N, C-alpha and C positions, 0 to 999 in steps of 0.2 A: 546464241540460234538467231539467224536472221529471217527476216520474213520470207525469203525465197524457200526456205525448208522447212517452214510453219503450216501448219494448216489454213494458217489466214488467206493464204494466196492460191488455194485450190481452187481450180476451174470447175465450171458447171454446176454453180450453187443456183439450184432452179428457180428459187423464188425470186432472187435478186437478179437474174438474169430475165426472168419473165417482166419485173417492173422496168428493166432498161428496154425491153424490146417494146413494152406498153408506151414507154415514154418518145422513143427515137423513131418507130415505125410511121413511114410515110409522112415525117414531119421534116426531114433534113433539106429534101428538094425544096419544099416550101419555103423553108428557112432561108436558106441561102438566095432564093428569087427574091424573097421579100427583102433581104438585107440589099441585094445587087440595085433594087428599084429605090430604095431608101439612102444609099449612101451619099449620093451627091446632097441630100438634106443633112446630113450627120456632120457637115462641118463646123466648127467652133460657131456658134452663134445661129445654127440652121433652125429654120422656122417649121418645127413639127407641130402642127396643129391637130386638134380633136373636132372634126367636122360635125359629129352628131352628139357631142358630148352631154348636150343639155338632158338627154335621155337617161343619163346616168346621174345627173345632180348638179351639174356645172354648167355656165353659160357657154354655147356652141361659139366655136372659133377660139376659146380660151387656150392661151400657149402652155403646151407641155413643158416640162423641164428642160431647160437649155444650160449649156456650159458657160457663155457668156451672154452679156446683157443684149436684149434687143429692146425696141422701143416698148416702154410700159412695164417691162418684165426685167428686173435687174436682180432681185433677191426672191428666189423662189422658195419653197418649204417642201418638205417630205418628211414620213415619219422613218422609225428605224426598222422597225420589224414585227416584235410581238403586240397583240391586242388583247384585250381582255374578253372574257365570255367564251360560250361555245357555238355560237351562231355564225358559222363560217360564212355564210351569203350574206348576212347583214354587213361582217365585219368588211369584206372585199367592196360592198356598196359604197360604206364610209370612206374607205381609202381612195375610192375613185372619186367621191365627192369633195373630200376636204383636203386633199394635197394638190400642189401643182405637179409633183411626181408620184403617181399611184403605184401601188406595189402588192406583191401576194403577201398577205400578212401571216404570221403563226400565232395560234391559239393555245398557248400551253396547257390551259385549264382542261383542254380535252383529254390530258392524260398522256402516259409515256408514248414516245414517238410523233407527238404533235410539236414539241419545241424545236429548237432551231439544231441541236444534236441529233435528235431522233429523225427529223425531216433529212438532213444530209446523209446520215447512215444508210436511209432507204435508196439513195442514189448511188452509194458506192457500189458498182459492178464488180463482183469478184471476191467481196470482202464479204462474210458472214458474222453476224452480231447477235447477243443475247442480253436481256437484262438480268443482272444478278442482285441481292441485296445491297450491293455496293454500287450499283450503277452499270453502265453499259461495258461489255467486255466482247472479244474476240471469240468467235465460235466455230465448231465444224460445220453447222448448218444454221440458216437464219431462225432465230428464236420468233416467238408469238409477239412480242414486242417490235420486232423489225418487221415482221409481215404486216402487222397492224400499221405502222408507219408508211409502209408502201401503198398500202389500201387508201389511208388518208390522203396521201398526195395525189393520186389519181383521181380522188373525188374533188380534191382543191382545184385540181387543174380544170376539172369539168365545170366546176362551178365558175371558176374565172373565165371560161369560154363562155358563158352564159352572160354575165354581168358585163364582160369586157367586148361583146359583139359590136362591130363596127368602129371600136377605137382604134386609133393611130397616134402613135408617138411613143415616147419611151415609157417602160413599164419595167419596175424593178422587182428583181428576184433576190433573194438573199440564201445564202449558205454558211455554217459555221465554217470558219477558215482551217485549214490543216493542222496549225499549230495549237489552236484551241481543243480540235479533235484528238491530238496526240496526248495533250496533258488531262483528257478527261475521260478515255476509254483504255481498259485493261487489256492487255495479252491474255490468252487463254491460261499461260503459265503463272500468271501473276505478274504485277508491275505494269505502269503505265507504258503505253506505246512509245511516250517520250524516249523512254531508256534505251530503245533499240534503234540504232542508225538505220536498218534496213526497213524498218517499219516507218521511219520518218520519210525515207525517200519514197516509198509506196504510197504513203499517204498524199503526199505532194502530187505525184502524178495522178492518182486516183480523183481527188479533187478536181484537177484540172480536166480530167475527162467528165465528171459530174457537171462541170460548168457548161461544156459543149452540149451535153444530153438534155439539161435542164433548160438552156437557152433554145434549142431546137424544139423540145416540147412546149415551151412558151408560145413560140412563134407559130407551132401548128395549131395551137389552141385560138391563138389571138394574132391572125396573119398581119396585120398593121403594126403590131408590137415591135419595136426597138428595144431589145433587153438591156437593162441596165443591170450589172452583176455587182452586188455587196456583199462581201466577206466580212463575217461577223469574227473578229479576234480579240475578244476580252483578255485572254491569257497569253498574248503574244509577248507583252511586256515581261511577264514572269518568266515566261520560257527563255527569252532572251538573257535576263537577269540571273538566272539559275535560283528563280524563286519556287518553284512546284515541289511540295513536298512529296515524298515517299509515304506509302500506305501506312508505315508506322509513326510518320509524324516527326521522327527523330532526325531524318537526313533529307536532302534536297537533290534533285536532280541536277546534274551538269548543266551548265549554260549551254544553248546551241550557239554556236558561233556565228559572228555576223556574216561571214563569207556563205556559211551553208544557207542562212536566212535570206540572205541576198539572191543566191541563186535560185532558192524556190520561188521567191517573189517573182524574180523575173521570167520564170517558165510559167506562173499564174499570168502575168502581165501579156506574156507573149499569147496566151490563149484566148484572153480577152481582145487583144488587138486585131485578132485575126477572125473573129466571131461576134463580137458585141461591141457595146460603147467602153470607154475607158473605165478600168475597174477602181471600185471604192473598196476602201478597206475601214471599218469601224471598229473603235474601241472604247468603251467606258472608263477604261483603266489606263495605266501607263503605256506607252506603246513606242517602240524607237522610229519615231517619225521620219527623222534624217534618212534613215535606212529605206524607210518606204519611198521616199523620194527619189532616192537613187536607183531604186529597183524599177523606176516609172509609174509607179500607182498615181491613177489619175485623180482621184478625190479621197482626200482625209477627211473621215468624219470622227469627230472627237468630242468629248465633254469639257465644256467651257470652264467647269470648274476642278478639273483634274489637270489638263495640260497647260500648266500655268507658270512653270518654270521658265528662267531665261533660256535655257537650252531648248525648251520645247516651243517657245514663242520664235525664237530665231529659226527654227526647222521649219514652222508654219508658214512665216514669212518668206523664206527661200522657197518652199514649196508654190506658193501662188507666184512669186517673181520669176519662177521656171515654167509658167504655163497652167500649174495645177489649180483644183478647185478646193476649196473649204466647205466641208459641212459642218457648222458650229452648232453644237448642242446646247442650246441655253435654257430650255425647259427642264428643271431638275424633276426626276421621274422616280425618286426613291420614295417608299412608303410612307404614308402619314404627311408627306408635303402638299399644301394646297395648291392651286392652281395660281400663278403670279399675275399681276395686271399686266395688261400690255404695255404700259411705261416702265413696268419693271422688268421685263422681256428688252426692252428698248435699251435701257440703263446696262443691263446686264452685257447685251452684245457690244455696246460701245467700250464697256471698260474692258473687255476682251480684246477687241480690234484696235483700239488706240495706240497700244505699245507695238503692234506690227509696223506702222508708220507707213502704211500702204495707201492710205484714203482711198481715192476714186479707183484707183488701180484693183480695188476688191469687187466693185461692180462687174459683175458677170462671172465673178470667181466665187462667189458666195452663195451658200445656201443656209437658211435656218432649219434645226432639227429640235426634238427633244434630245436630251443627253442620251436616253437609251430607249428601250421599249418600253411601250405603255401597257403591258400586261397587268402592272398592278395599280393602274392610274382610275380612279371610279368615273372619271371623265373625260375619256380619251378625244371624244369630239370637240368638246370644251377646249383642250389643250390644242388641238389643231387649228381652232378658230381663233384662238388667240396670237398663234404664232403667225398666222396670215395676217392678221391686223397689224402685227410688230414689224412684218417684213417692207411695207413701203416706208415706214418711218426711218427703219434703218437705212435704207436706200437713201432716202432724203439726207440724213445725216452724213452718209458717206459722199454724197454728190455735193454738198454744201462745203 
C-alpha cells in the first residue's frame, strides 16, 4: 500500500491545518519583502549586522554569521539545536547572547513534542501522527502529543519574536530531516515509513513545504531575520547503508539508493535556494558527505570525532574546495564528558583540519560548533563561551 492510498495523506486534517494557517497567515508577503531587501547583503561575505544587539546581550554592531570571512570575523560559532531545561525564554536569550549565529532552540526536557522529531511533525501539513508506547506513528487524526507539539511551536515562535525584537541578520531554525523521520516514525499498519517508497517520496515533499512555512513564520515574527535552515539527519548514514533494523530486530530495511537520496536532497536544496540561505545538514553520526556535496548542500555540520576516515576527510576537503562551508563539531557532547579547555578545543580543531590540507582556504568557510545538541550538558553557556574563545585562536593558526 502506498501513501497515496493510505489514511496518511487524507486532506483537511483540522488541527494540522490550523497550525499551518497560524504559521503562514499574513507572513509570506512580509517574508518575501524582507528577503528582497536583504538579498543584496546575502552575497558570500555579506555584512549582516545586529544594530541593537547589545539589548539582547552582545555588543552592538557584532557581525552575524557569514559564510566567508570579513575583517575580524573568520571563524564564527553556533550551536546545533537542543538545549537543557524547560525555560524556553531563557534558552532563547542565551542562544542570542552566546553564539555568532543564534537559533531557535529545542528543549526536549519539556516532554513529547518538544524535541526535533515532535517539532517537525507539527509542521507537516496533511500528515497526522500520534504517540504510541513505541514512539510516533501515522494516524487518521492528530493525537494529543501532535496537538501539544503544535501549541508549543506557536508559543516558541511568540517568545522568539519578543526576544528577537529588532534583530537583523541570519537566524537559524532546524528541523529533523526527512530520512531521519522516515527511520523513526511508523506507518499506521506497522513498519517504519522508510519501508514504503510512497511514504519516502511524500515525506521529502512535506519537509520541503515545512521549510518554506517555517521560514515564512520566522520572518513574520522577526522581520529582520534571514532564515538559515539546518536539517538534522543523524540517521541518514544508516538509511543509506541499510542499517535501520525492523521492529523485530531480526532484519534491516533495504538501503535507499544514492540516486533516490541525491534527488531528494536536490529538491530540498532547491527549496532553500529560492527562499532562504544555503542549506546546512547536520549529522553527529556517519553520513554520505560526498553525496551531500553533489546535491548542492551548502554547509556540512559534522562531529570531528566521527567523520575521520580518509573517505570522509576527502569528501569534506572537496566540499570546501567547491565553495561549501564546514561546521566543525569539536566540543564533545556525550553525557558525563566534562568541558574541555580552550587549548584542548584548539588542538582538536587543528588535528582534524590539518589532514584536509586547506590552510588559509578554510578561513571564511569554517564555523565551530558542539558535536551535537547540548540538551544533556550541565553547562551549555560554558560550552558556548569556550568555543567562542577557541575560535580566534583557530583562525590565527589557519592564517599563520
